[in-house]
C-alpha positions, 0 to 999 in steps of 0.5 A: 499499499503507497502513502497516498492510499494510507493518507486517503484511507486516514482522511476517510475514517476522520471525515466519518466523525464530521459527517455523522456529528453534523447530521450531513447523511446526505453525504454518506456516499462519500464514505460508504460504498453503495452496498455497505454493511454497517454491522451494529449487532453487538449493539442490538442494532443488526446489519444496516445495509446500504447507505440509505439504511445508515442515514435512516437510523442516524435520523431516527436516533435524532438527539439520541446521537453522539454530539462528538465521534472521535476516531482514534489509533487507525491501523490500516493493512492491505489485503491480497485481493486489493481491499484494506483493512482498518481498525480504529478506536472510536470515542462517542461523547453525548449531549450529557457529557457521558463517553463510551469507546468503541472498535471500528473494523472496517473493509475498505475497497478503492472505488473510481471515487477513491477509498470507501467503507464497504463493511463496518463492524462497530464493537462496544469496549466496555472491559478493560484489559481485554483483547478485541 
């Protein structure tokens, strides 16, 4: 994986928080492939399939959405088939000041428009000193 690809993926993962926090659900196509699978099973939310499903879930959650999504500790690797894997930590801050930590496991594909997340699994971190 070259430096330009790696930087583009880091920028893409950072953009996620900005778009979600501003409610720019109409711009989710700049983050995800049209056939994205967003796995919220660990939260009881099942699989969201497609950009429209992610947008609808965000709209439905309304004021329950975090006021801040912060992505950190990004590690990127290239797969033999040309896709990339990214693993990152997420910190969500709610309007009342509570915070939570998650792990994002992403599969990314390079499209004509650049790198996009094709599958994301969100796993909450609730226990210290435990492997993800």
